[in-house]
C-alpha positions as CSV (number, residue, x, y, z in Angstrom):
1,X,0.0,0.0,0.0
2,X,2.8,2.3,0.9
3,X,4.5,1.5,-2.4
4,X,1.4,2.5,-4.3
5,X,1.2,5.8,-2.5
6,X,4.7,6.6,-3.5
7,X,3.9,5.9,-7.1
8,X,0.9,8.2,-7.1
9,X,3.0,10.9,-5.4
10,X,5.6,10.6,-8.2
11,X,2.9,10.8,-10.8
12,X,1.4,13.9,-9.2
13,X,4.8,15.6,-9.0
14,X,5.6,14.8,-12.7
15,X,2.1,16.1,-13.7
16,X,2.5,19.4,-11.7
17,X,6.0,20.0,-13.0
18,X,4.9,19.5,-16.6
19,X,2.0,21.8,-16.0
20,X,4.2,24.6,-14.5
21,X,6.7,24.1,-17.3
22,X,4.0,24.4,-19.9
23,X,2.7,27.6,-18.2
24,X,6.2,29.0,-18.1
25,X,6.8,28.2,-21.7
26,X,3.4,29.7,-22.8
27,X,4.2,32.9,-21.0
28,X,7.7,33.1,-22.4
29,X,6.3,32.6,-25.9
30,X,3.6,35.2,-25.4
31,X,6.1,37.8,-24.2
32,X,8.6,36.9,-26.9
33,X,6.0,37.4,-29.7
34,X,4.7,40.6,-28.0
35,X,8.2,42.0,-27.8
36,X,8.7,41.2,-31.5
37,X,5.5,43.1,-32.3
38,X,3.7,39.9,-33.6
39,X,0.4,40.1,-31.7
40,X,-1.2,37.6,-33.9
41,X,1.1,34.8,-32.7
42,X,1.1,36.2,-29.1
43,X,-2.7,36.2,-28.5
44,X,-3.2,32.4,-28.3
45,X,-0.5,32.1,-25.7
46,X,-1.8,35.1,-23.7
47,X,-5.2,33.5,-23.7
48,X,-3.8,30.3,-22.2
49,X,-1.7,32.1,-19.6
50,X,-4.5,34.6,-18.7
51,X,-6.9,31.8,-17.6
52,X,-4.5,30.9,-14.8
53,X,-2.6,34.1,-14.3
54,X,-4.8,37.2,-14.7
55,X,-2.1,39.5,-13.4
56,X,-1.9,43.2,-14.3
57,X,1.2,42.6,-16.5
58,X,-0.4,39.8,-18.5
59,X,-3.8,41.6,-18.8
60,X,-2.2,44.9,-20.1
61,X,-0.2,43.1,-22.8
62,X,-3.1,40.8,-23.8
63,X,-5.4,43.9,-24.0
64,X,-2.9,45.8,-26.1
65,X,-2.7,42.9,-28.6
66,X,-6.5,42.5,-28.9
67,X,-6.8,46.2,-29.5
68,X,-4.1,46.1,-32.2
69,X,-5.9,43.2,-33.9
70,X,-9.3,45.1,-33.7
71,X,-10.9,42.2,-31.8
72,X,-13.5,44.4,-30.3
73,X,-15.8,41.7,-28.7
74,X,-12.8,39.8,-27.3
75,X,-11.4,43.0,-25.8
76,X,-14.7,43.8,-24.0
77,X,-14.9,40.2,-22.8
78,X,-11.3,40.3,-21.5
79,X,-12.0,43.5,-19.5
80,X,-15.3,42.1,-18.1
81,X,-13.4,39.0,-17.1
82,X,-10.7,41.1,-15.4
83,X,-13.5,43.0,-13.5
84,X,-14.9,39.7,-12.3
85,X,-11.4,38.7,-11.2
86,X,-10.9,42.0,-9.4
87,X,-14.3,43.3,-8.5
88,X,-12.9,46.0,-6.2
89,X,-10.5,47.5,-8.7
90,X,-12.2,50.6,-10.0
91,X,-9.6,51.1,-12.7
92,X,-10.7,48.1,-14.7
93,X,-14.3,49.4,-14.6
94,X,-13.2,52.7,-16.0
95,X,-11.1,50.9,-18.6
96,X,-14.4,49.2,-19.8
97,X,-16.0,52.6,-20.4
98,X,-12.8,53.8,-22.1
99,X,-12.9,50.7,-24.4
100,X,-16.6,51.5,-25.4
101,X,-15.4,55.0,-26.2
102,X,-12.5,53.7,-28.3
103,X,-14.9,51.5,-30.2
104,X,-17.2,54.5,-30.9
105,X,-19.9,53.5,-28.5
106,X,-20.1,56.8,-26.6
107,X,-23.6,56.0,-25.2
108,X,-22.4,52.8,-23.5
109,X,-19.2,54.6,-22.4
110,X,-21.2,57.4,-20.8
111,X,-23.5,55.0,-19.1
112,X,-20.6,53.0,-17.7
113,X,-19.0,56.1,-16.3
114,X,-22.1,57.6,-14.8
115,X,-23.2,54.3,-13.2
116,X,-19.8,54.2,-11.5
117,X,-20.3,57.7,-10.1
118,X,-24.0,57.2,-9.2
119,X,-23.3,54.0,-7.4
120,X,-20.6,55.4,-5.1
121,X,-20.8,54.3,-1.5
122,X,-19.6,56.3,1.6
123,X,-16.1,54.7,1.2
124,X,-13.4,57.3,0.9
125,X,-10.9,54.9,-0.6
126,X,-13.3,53.8,-3.3
127,X,-14.2,57.5,-4.1
128,X,-10.6,58.5,-4.4
129,X,-9.7,55.4,-6.5
130,X,-12.4,56.2,-9.0
131,X,-11.3,59.9,-9.2
132,X,-7.7,58.8,-9.8
133,X,-8.8,56.3,-12.4
134,X,-10.6,59.1,-14.3
135,X,-7.7,61.5,-13.8
136,X,-5.2,58.9,-15.1
137,X,-7.2,58.9,-18.4
138,X,-7.3,62.7,-18.5
139,X,-11.1,62.7,-17.8
140,X,-10.9,65.6,-15.3
141,X,-14.6,66.5,-15.6
142,X,-15.6,63.0,-14.6
143,X,-13.0,63.1,-11.8
144,X,-14.6,66.3,-10.6
145,X,-18.1,64.8,-10.7
146,X,-16.8,61.8,-8.8
147,X,-15.5,64.1,-6.0
148,X,-18.7,66.1,-5.9
149,X,-20.8,63.0,-5.6
150,X,-18.3,61.7,-3.0
151,X,-18.8,64.8,-0.9
152,X,-22.6,64.1,-0.9
153,X,-22.3,60.5,0.1
154,X,-19.6,61.1,2.8
155,X,-21.7,63.9,4.2
156,X,-18.7,65.9,5.5
157,X,-17.2,62.9,7.3
158,X,-14.0,62.8,5.2
159,X,-12.1,65.7,3.5
160,X,-11.6,65.4,-0.2
161,X,-9.9,68.8,-0.5
162,X,-6.5,67.5,-1.6
163,X,-8.2,65.4,-4.4
164,X,-10.3,68.4,-5.5
165,X,-7.1,70.5,-5.5
166,X,-5.3,67.9,-7.7
167,X,-8.2,67.9,-10.2
168,X,-8.5,71.7,-10.3
169,X,-4.8,71.9,-10.8
170,X,-5.0,69.5,-13.8
171,X,-7.8,71.7,-15.2
172,X,-5.7,74.8,-14.8
173,X,-8.2,76.2,-12.3
174,X,-5.4,77.6,-10.0
175,X,-7.6,79.8,-7.8
176,X,-10.0,76.9,-7.0
177,X,-7.0,74.6,-6.4
178,X,-5.5,77.0,-3.9
179,X,-8.8,77.4,-2.1
180,X,-9.2,73.7,-1.7
181,X,-5.8,73.3,-0.2
182,X,-6.4,76.1,2.3
183,X,-9.9,74.8,3.1
184,X,-8.3,71.6,4.3
185,X,-7.5,73.5,7.5
186,X,-11.2,74.1,8.1
187,X,-11.6,70.3,8.5
188,X,-8.3,69.8,10.5
189,X,-5.9,72.5,11.5
190,X,-3.3,69.8,12.2
191,X,-3.0,69.3,8.4
192,X,-0.8,72.4,8.2
193,X,2.3,70.2,8.4
194,X,1.1,68.3,5.3
195,X,0.3,71.5,3.5
196,X,3.8,72.8,4.1
197,X,5.0,69.7,2.1
198,X,2.3,70.0,-0.6
199,X,2.4,73.7,-1.3
200,X,6.0,74.0,-2.6
201,X,5.0,71.5,-5.3
202,X,2.5,73.9,-6.7
203,X,4.2,77.3,-5.9
204,X,7.7,78.2,-6.9
205,X,8.7,80.5,-4.1
206,X,11.9,81.5,-5.8
207,X,10.0,82.8,-8.9
208,X,10.0,86.6,-8.7
209,X,6.4,87.2,-10.0
210,X,4.4,84.1,-9.2
211,X,0.7,84.4,-9.8
212,X,-0.1,81.3,-7.8
213,X,1.7,82.8,-4.8
214,X,-0.4,86.0,-5.1
215,X,-3.6,83.9,-5.2
216,X,-2.4,81.9,-2.2
217,X,-1.5,85.0,-0.2
218,X,-4.8,86.8,-1.1
219,X,-6.9,83.7,-0.1
220,X,-5.1,83.4,3.2
221,X,-5.6,87.1,4.0
222,X,-9.3,86.7,3.2
223,X,-9.5,83.7,5.6
224,X,-7.7,85.7,8.3
225,X,-10.1,88.6,7.9
226,X,-13.2,86.3,8.0
227,X,-11.8,84.2,10.9
228,X,-9.7,86.6,13.1
229,X,-9.7,84.2,16.0
230,X,-8.3,81.3,14.0
231,X,-4.4,81.6,14.3
232,X,-3.8,78.7,11.8
233,X,-4.3,80.9,8.7
234,X,-1.9,83.5,10.0
235,X,0.7,80.8,10.8
236,X,0.5,79.4,7.2
237,X,0.8,82.9,5.7
238,X,3.8,83.7,7.9
239,X,5.4,80.4,6.8
240,X,4.7,81.2,3.1
241,X,6.2,84.7,3.4
242,X,9.3,83.3,5.0
243,X,9.6,80.8,2.1
244,X,9.4,83.7,-0.3
245,X,12.1,85.5,1.7
246,X,9.8,88.5,2.4
247,X,10.7,88.9,6.0
248,X,9.3,92.5,6.5
249,X,5.8,91.2,5.5
250,X,6.2,88.1,7.6
251,X,7.1,90.3,10.6
252,X,4.0,92.4,10.1
253,X,1.8,89.3,10.1
254,X,3.6,87.8,13.1
255,X,3.2,91.0,15.1
256,X,-0.6,91.0,14.3
257,X,-0.8,87.4,15.2
258,X,1.0,88.0,18.5
259,X,-1.3,90.8,19.5
260,X,-4.4,88.6,18.8
261,X,-3.1,85.6,20.7
262,X,-0.4,85.1,23.4
263,X,1.2,88.5,23.1
264,X,4.5,87.0,24.4
265,X,6.5,87.7,21.2
266,X,7.2,84.0,20.4
267,X,6.4,84.2,16.7
268,X,8.1,87.6,16.3
269,X,11.2,86.1,18.0
270,X,11.3,83.3,15.4
271,X,11.0,85.8,12.5
272,X,13.8,87.9,14.0
273,X,16.1,84.9,14.1
274,X,15.2,83.8,10.6
275,X,15.6,87.3,9.2
276,X,19.0,87.6,10.9
277,X,20.2,84.2,9.5
278,X,19.1,85.4,6.0
279,X,21.0,88.7,6.5
280,X,17.9,90.8,6.6
281,X,19.3,92.7,9.6
282,X,16.8,95.6,9.4
283,X,13.8,93.3,9.8
284,X,15.6,91.3,12.6
285,X,16.3,94.5,14.5
286,X,12.6,95.5,14.2
287,X,11.5,92.1,15.5
288,X,13.8,92.2,18.5
289,X,12.9,95.8,19.4
290,X,9.2,94.7,19.4
291,X,10.0,92.1,22.0
292,X,12.1,94.4,24.1
293,X,9.2,96.9,24.1
294,X,7.0,94.3,25.6
295,X,8.9,94.7,28.9
296,X,11.5,92.9,31.0
297,X,9.0,90.5,32.4
298,X,8.6,89.0,28.9
299,X,10.3,85.5,28.7
300,X,12.1,86.5,25.5
301,X,13.3,89.9,26.7
302,X,17.0,89.2,27.6
303,X,17.5,86.9,24.6
304,X,16.0,89.5,22.3
305,X,18.3,92.2,23.8
306,X,21.4,90.1,23.2
307,X,20.3,89.2,19.6
308,X,19.5,92.9,18.9
309,X,23.1,93.7,19.8
310,X,24.4,90.7,17.8
311,X,22.4,91.8,14.8
312,X,23.9,95.3,15.0
313,X,27.3,93.6,15.2
314,X,26.6,91.5,12.1
315,X,25.2,94.4,10.2
316,X,28.4,96.4,10.7
317,X,30.9,93.6,10.2
318,X,29.1,91.8,7.4
319,X,27.5,94.6,5.3
320,X,30.2,97.1,6.3
321,X,28.0,99.9,5.1
322,X,27.8,102.2,8.1
323,X,28.5,105.8,9.2
324,X,30.5,107.0,12.2
325,X,27.2,108.0,13.9
326,X,25.8,104.5,13.5
327,X,28.9,102.9,15.0
328,X,28.8,105.3,17.9
329,X,25.1,104.6,18.4
330,X,25.8,100.9,18.4
331,X,28.6,101.2,21.0
332,X,26.2,103.2,23.3
333,X,23.6,100.4,22.9
334,X,26.2,97.8,23.9
335,X,27.3,99.8,26.9
336,X,23.7,100.4,28.0
337,X,22.8,96.7,27.7
338,X,26.0,95.7,29.6
339,X,25.2,98.1,32.4
340,X,21.9,96.2,33.0
341,X,23.4,92.7,32.7
342,X,24.8,90.7,35.6
343,X,28.6,91.1,36.0
344,X,29.6,87.6,35.2
345,X,31.1,85.4,32.5
346,X,27.8,85.2,30.6
347,X,28.3,88.7,29.4
348,X,31.7,87.9,27.8
349,X,30.5,87.2,24.2
350,X,28.7,90.6,24.2
351,X,31.8,92.3,25.7
352,X,34.0,90.8,22.9
353,X,31.6,92.1,20.2
354,X,31.7,95.6,21.8
355,X,35.5,95.6,22.0
356,X,35.8,94.5,18.4
357,X,33.5,97.3,17.2
358,X,35.4,99.8,19.3
359,X,38.8,98.8,18.0
360,X,38.1,98.1,14.4
361,X,35.1,100.2,13.4
362,X,34.9,103.0,16.0
363,X,38.6,103.9,15.9
364,X,38.8,103.4,19.7
365,X,41.5,100.8,20.3
366,X,42.3,102.3,23.8
367,X,38.7,102.0,24.9
368,X,38.6,98.4,23.5
369,X,41.7,97.5,25.7
370,X,40.0,98.9,28.8
371,X,36.8,97.0,27.9
372,X,38.7,93.7,27.6
373,X,40.8,94.4,30.8
374,X,37.6,94.9,32.8
375,X,36.2,91.7,31.3
376,X,39.2,89.7,32.7
377,X,38.4,91.0,36.2
378,X,34.9,89.5,36.1
379,X,34.3,86.2,38.0
380,X,35.9,83.5,35.9
381,X,33.4,81.8,33.6
382,X,35.7,79.3,31.9
383,X,39.2,79.1,30.5
384,X,38.2,79.2,26.8
385,X,36.1,82.4,27.2
386,X,39.0,84.0,29.1
387,X,41.4,82.9,26.3
388,X,39.1,84.4,23.6
389,X,39.3,87.8,25.5
390,X,43.1,87.5,25.6
391,X,43.3,86.8,21.9
392,X,41.2,89.8,21.0
393,X,43.2,91.9,23.4
394,X,46.4,90.8,21.6
395,X,44.8,91.6,18.2
396,X,44.0,95.1,19.4
397,X,47.5,95.5,20.7
398,X,48.8,94.7,17.2
399,X,46.4,97.4,15.9
400,X,48.0,99.8,18.4
401,X,51.5,98.7,17.3
402,X,52.3,97.0,20.7
403,X,53.3,93.9,18.8
404,X,55.6,92.3,21.5
405,X,53.0,92.8,24.2
406,X,50.6,91.1,21.8
407,X,53.1,88.3,21.3
408,X,53.2,87.6,25.1
409,X,49.5,87.2,25.2
410,X,49.4,84.9,22.1
411,X,52.1,82.7,23.8
412,X,50.0,82.5,27.0
413,X,47.0,81.2,25.1
414,X,49.1,78.9,22.9
415,X,50.8,77.4,26.0
416,X,47.4,76.9,27.8
417,X,45.6,75.3,24.8
418,X,48.5,73.8,22.9
419,X,46.5,71.1,21.1
420,X,43.2,72.9,20.8
421,X,42.0,75.1,17.9
422,X,42.2,78.3,20.0
423,X,45.8,77.5,20.9
424,X,46.7,76.9,17.2
425,X,45.1,80.2,16.3
426,X,47.2,81.9,18.9
427,X,50.4,80.2,17.6
428,X,49.6,81.3,14.0
429,X,49.0,84.9,15.1
430,X,52.3,84.9,17.1
431,X,54.1,83.5,14.0
432,X,52.8,86.5,12.1
433,X,54.4,88.8,14.7
434,X,57.9,87.4,13.9
435,X,57.0,87.6,10.1
436,X,56.1,91.3,10.5
437,X,59.4,91.8,12.3
438,X,61.4,90.2,9.4
439,X,62.3,87.1,11.3
440,X,61.2,84.9,8.4
441,X,63.1,81.7,9.4
442,X,61.6,81.5,12.9
443,X,58.2,82.4,11.6
444,X,58.3,79.7,9.0
445,X,59.4,77.1,11.5
446,X,56.2,77.8,13.5
447,X,54.0,77.8,10.3
448,X,55.4,74.4,9.2
449,X,54.1,72.9,12.5
450,X,50.6,74.6,11.9
451,X,50.3,73.0,8.5
452,X,49.0,70.0,10.3
453,X,46.6,72.0,12.5
454,X,43.2,70.3,13.2
455,X,41.4,73.5,12.1
456,X,41.4,73.7,8.3
457,X,41.2,77.5,8.2
458,X,44.4,77.8,10.4
459,X,46.1,75.0,8.4
460,X,45.3,76.8,5.1
461,X,46.4,80.2,6.4
462,X,49.7,78.8,7.8
463,X,50.4,77.0,4.5
464,X,49.7,80.2,2.4
465,X,52.0,82.3,4.6
466,X,54.7,79.6,4.6
467,X,54.5,79.3,0.8
468,X,54.7,83.1,0.5
469,X,57.9,83.2,2.5
470,X,59.4,80.1,0.7
471,X,58.6,81.5,-2.8
472,X,60.0,85.0,-2.2
473,X,62.8,84.7,0.4
474,X,66.2,84.9,-1.2
475,X,65.1,86.3,-4.6
476,X,67.2,89.3,-3.8
477,X,70.3,89.1,-1.6
478,X,69.2,91.6,1.0
479,X,65.6,90.5,1.5
480,X,64.5,94.0,0.8
481,X,61.3,93.3,-1.0
482,X,60.1,90.6,1.4
483,X,60.9,92.9,4.4
484,X,58.9,95.7,2.8
485,X,56.0,93.4,2.1
486,X,55.9,92.1,5.7
487,X,55.9,95.7,7.0
488,X,53.1,96.6,4.6
489,X,51.2,93.6,5.9
490,X,51.5,94.9,9.4
491,X,50.3,98.4,8.3
492,X,47.4,96.7,6.7
493,X,46.6,94.8,9.9
494,X,46.7,98.1,11.7
495,X,44.2,99.6,9.2
496,X,46.8,102.1,7.9
497,X,45.7,101.4,4.4
498,X,47.3,104.3,2.5
499,X,50.7,103.7,4.1
500,X,50.4,100.0,3.3
501,X,49.4,100.6,-0.3
502,X,52.3,103.0,-0.8
503,X,54.8,100.4,0.5
504,X,53.2,97.7,-1.7
505,X,53.5,99.9,-4.7
506,X,57.2,100.7,-3.9
507,X,58.0,97.0,-4.2
508,X,56.6,96.8,-7.8
509,X,58.3,100.1,-8.6
510,X,61.7,98.9,-7.5
511,X,61.2,95.2,-8.6
512,X,58.8,95.4,-11.6
513,X,59.2,91.6,-12.3
514,X,58.9,90.4,-8.7
515,X,56.7,87.4,-8.0
516,X,54.8,89.3,-5.2
517,X,52.6,91.0,-7.7
518,X,49.6,88.7,-7.2
519,X,50.1,88.8,-3.4
520,X,50.0,92.6,-3.5
521,X,46.8,92.5,-5.4
522,X,45.3,90.0,-2.9
523,X,46.3,92.2,0.1
524,X,44.7,95.3,-1.5
525,X,41.6,93.3,-2.3
526,X,41.4,92.2,1.4
527,X,41.8,95.8,2.5
528,X,38.9,97.0,0.3
529,X,36.8,94.1,1.5
530,X,37.2,95.2,5.1
531,X,36.2,98.7,4.2
532,X,33.1,97.4,2.4
533,X,34.3,98.5,-1.0
534,X,33.1,95.3,-2.7
535,X,33.3,96.2,-6.4
536,X,36.9,97.5,-6.0
537,X,37.8,94.3,-4.2
538,X,36.2,92.2,-7.0
539,X,38.1,94.1,-9.6
540,X,41.5,93.3,-7.9
541,X,40.6,89.7,-7.4
542,X,39.6,89.3,-11.1
543,X,42.9,90.8,-12.0
544,X,44.6,88.0,-10.1
545,X,42.6,85.4,-12.0
546,X,43.2,87.0,-15.4
547,X,46.8,87.9,-15.1
548,X,48.1,85.3,-12.6
549,X,45.8,82.4,-13.4
550,X,48.7,79.9,-13.1
551,X,49.8,81.2,-9.7
552,X,48.9,79.9,-6.3
553,X,46.3,82.6,-5.4
554,X,44.0,82.3,-8.5
555,X,41.7,79.7,-6.9
556,X,41.6,81.7,-3.6
557,X,40.7,84.8,-5.6
558,X,37.8,83.0,-7.3
559,X,36.5,81.7,-4.0
560,X,36.7,85.2,-2.4
561,X,34.7,86.7,-5.3
562,X,32.0,84.0,-4.9
563,X,31.9,84.7,-1.1
564,X,31.5,88.4,-1.7
565,X,28.6,87.9,-4.0
566,X,26.9,85.4,-1.7
567,X,27.5,86.9,1.7
568,X,27.8,90.6,1.1
569,X,26.1,91.5,-2.2
570,X,23.5,88.8,-1.9
571,X,23.7,87.8,-5.6
572,X,23.5,84.0,-5.5
573,X,23.4,83.8,-9.3
574,X,26.8,85.5,-9.7
575,X,28.2,83.6,-6.7
576,X,27.2,80.4,-8.3
577,X,29.0,81.3,-11.5
578,X,32.3,81.9,-9.6
579,X,31.9,78.7,-7.5
580,X,31.4,76.8,-10.7
581,X,34.4,78.4,-12.4
582,X,36.6,77.5,-9.4
583,X,35.4,73.8,-9.5
584,X,35.9,73.6,-13.2
585,X,39.2,75.4,-13.6
586,X,40.9,74.4,-10.3
587,X,39.6,70.9,-9.4
588,X,42.6,70.2,-7.1
589,X,42.1,73.4,-5.1
590,X,41.7,73.3,-1.3
591,X,38.6,75.5,-1.8
592,X,36.7,73.0,-4.0
593,X,35.0,71.1,-1.2
594,X,33.6,74.3,0.4
595,X,32.8,75.7,-3.1
596,X,30.8,72.6,-3.9
597,X,28.8,72.8,-0.7
598,X,28.1,76.5,-1.3
599,X,27.1,75.9,-4.9
600,X,24.6,73.2,-3.9
601,X,23.1,75.3,-1.2
602,X,22.4,78.3,-3.5
603,X,21.3,76.4,-6.6
């Protein structure tokens, strides 16, 4: 008996294997003839395979062949069979109507479509599937009818606003599309997060004159006016204005929202931060002033006061478009704020900013030294903050021509933080002191160590100064040109620009073929950058690229031009052009990695 069972089992396996193999062969032949464009030979094989495998792939190819062979009845029968196989798949039912239409039977097609719409049940998934099936065939009117009927049967229990918006968008009904997106918030304010993802797909916020954005803005304003107690519309409008980069308008809306709701300045504080990060310092200042005016009991008061000062600092040091009166006013604001602050280490960052403005923009280096000396008398906050004060004090001493006093401070910081970035910065600055003094050999020995610094900026600066010394030391037997160049660099550091320029020019007068020409152009460009004379600086940097393109500073010049356009003139298009030129012409440059990051960010 056991033996007979084994025989039957073997027979069954052989039969099943033969069946599967036959199916596999039929499908292979069907697909082979289909791919060869021979539908006449493919159809019999598709018919066999479809009976046991009515998959979407087989169905689509089988249907395509029947249509090509004009087998109208068989085509209808195939779709009806597929509907029976997949009764819940609306797409096949719509395909049946489409087939009637293709065969010229519009009456049956219309009846099929309308029956589908009329027989909708309160099932959101079914309604959306039917709408999408119509939309896929470009039948937007029928898709719209589906949604309208869907709204009736759902009786407001499920929002179809996104689907309405999609259909209106396909029909180029922009205003209706936008209203539907915004009306979604009527159903559920929590959908604002989803809208912030969907809206950028329909509105190009970077386009200067975008009609859809204007419609969107106007509809939100209408909603705000009709629903003054609903904050959600104001929040969405503020978000949209920020995406557009219109921070002044966003601030107006955030102030109005703040007055209608919490009145604690939270939203205004956010706008101030965003405006400052995007270099709209005027708007940032207005935002922080608004919060300060709310009073000291406000939770954001002290943060806003510090950020207002920091915005002033950025405005002067970044834009560099200021008058003596504006600098003086800023110094007074710092002094006034510091007078109200606790006398402890937390005030040190603000003290550093004040001293920097006093020394480098207010022409008050002596006052800056006093400010920093007083800071060192405060209760000790931490060693790093104290070292930062000492570094800045040494920098100001260089400005006052007390270079050896500065050197002592640099050495203190270097010794205390030998293996940390701030210590390496101090070591580099001290190496420059010896360079200014003409002790090039000792300076270079220090710079060679710093080439391996953990901070890329320090490593790059050390390498550049080391290469400058190596390339130019010994060209003339008495080091005259290099000594003059170093003295001019010190004058430049001390902001004695005219004296520095005269000394630089004397080098080219005495040594017209000297290799320092591109270095002199670079130094002049840096001086004009500090003074905020951006176009003059760009002209000098372009001269380096054009006349000294094979020399070491050409890639640096391109990078600086791009940085000026991006961070000071706010022209991302021009910045992108120079970043691209740097990556294309100097692929081995140390600046390529940063240029690539910046290029991706602004494009």
